[in-house]
N, C-alpha and C positions, 0 to 999 in steps of 0.2 A: 451553499457557494454548492452546497453537490448535485440534489437536484435540476436545479434552474440549467448551471451549465450541464449538465448531462441533455438535457433537452435540448439547450439550445447547439447545444456538438452535433444532433445528431442531427436536428432539423438543416442547421448545416449541409452533413454529410449528405443530406436527402435530400437535396436540394441539390447537387453540381450537377444530378440526373441522372449517373450513372444506378443508381437505386431504381430507378423510375424505366430508365432503358433497358435493365434486368429485368425487372417485371411482364414487360410488354414483350421482350421476346418469347419472357416462359408461357405469357397467355399465347402470340400467335406460334408456339411450338403445338402444345397443346391440340390445336386450334386445328395444326395441320397432318400430328398425326388420327385425328380423330379422323379427318377427311382421306389420309390413305387408305385406315385400318375397311373406312367405311367403299371405300373404291377397289381395295381387294377386296373385299370380302363380297359386295355385290355384283360386281366386274366380271372381276378375272376368275374366280375360283368357279362359277359355275362352269363355263365351257370348257376347264381343268376338267369337272367332275365330272362331264357327259361321256370325255378323251375317254378318259379311265375306265369308265363303265360302271357312272350311275355312283361313284363312292362321295360322301357329303365332305 
């Protein structure tokens, strides 16, 4: 009763879609964060560095 019931309950919970939706959201959020940090570091900061006198 112990393990099979737990695994069956977890499978039922995971198949509802909540866990899968949350995992997809975490992955998309991480990718979006990397895109934003790359744009800031490579596109936005170099002109600002030039404007303030070559500060990196």
